[in-house]
C-alpha positions in Angstrom: 125.2 100.2 71.5 125.7 97.5 74.0 122.3 98.2 75.6 120.6 98.0 72.3 122.3 94.7 71.4 121.2 93.2 74.7 117.6 94.2 74.3 117.6 92.9 70.8 119.0 89.5 71.8 116.5 89.3 74.7 113.6 90.0 72.4 114.7 87.4 69.8 115.2 84.9 72.6 111.7 85.5 74.0 110.2 85.2 70.5 112.1 81.9 69.9 111.0 80.5 73.2 107.3 81.4 72.6 107.2 80.2 69.0 109.3 77.1 69.7 107.2 76.2 72.8 104.0 76.6 70.9 105.2 74.4 68.1 106.6 71.7 70.4 103.9 71.8 73.0 100.6 72.9 71.4 98.6 72.0 74.4 100.4 74.7 76.4 99.9 77.5 73.9 98.2 79.7 76.5 101.2 79.4 78.9 103.6 80.3 76.2 101.4 83.3 75.1 101.7 84.7 78.6 105.6 84.8 78.5 105.9 88.1 76.6 103.6 90.2 78.9 105.2 88.8 82.0 108.7 89.6 80.5 107.5 93.1 79.7 106.3 93.7 83.3 109.5 92.2 84.8 111.7 94.3 82.5 109.8 97.4 83.3 110.2 96.9 87.0 113.9 95.9 86.8 115.0 98.7 84.4 112.8 101.3 85.9 111.2 102.3 82.6 108.0 104.2 82.5 105.1 103.2 80.3 105.9 106.1 77.9 109.5 104.7 77.6 107.9 101.4 76.4 105.7 103.2 73.9 102.4 103.1 75.8 100.4 106.3 75.9 97.3 105.8 78.0 95.6 109.0 76.7 95.6 107.5 73.1 95.4 103.8 74.0 91.9 103.1 72.7 92.4 105.1 69.5 95.7 103.4 68.8 94.2 100.0 69.5 91.3 100.6 67.1 93.7 101.9 64.4 96.1 99.0 64.7 94.0 96.0 65.7 94.1 94.3 62.3 
């Protein structure tokens, strides 16, 4: 339960930083849009998660992308 709470709090914090930053500094939207992918890559490395643990399946990536793009 503790692990789940920590991940939830981190996710909410990242979302607040991104949205707040985009609202306060609209000229730096691109910079704030890069925060979530960088966070994902850092977390993957630090926690030793595989892409499958994160929900990515490379074999079905393009089909999933087309199905959920909207």
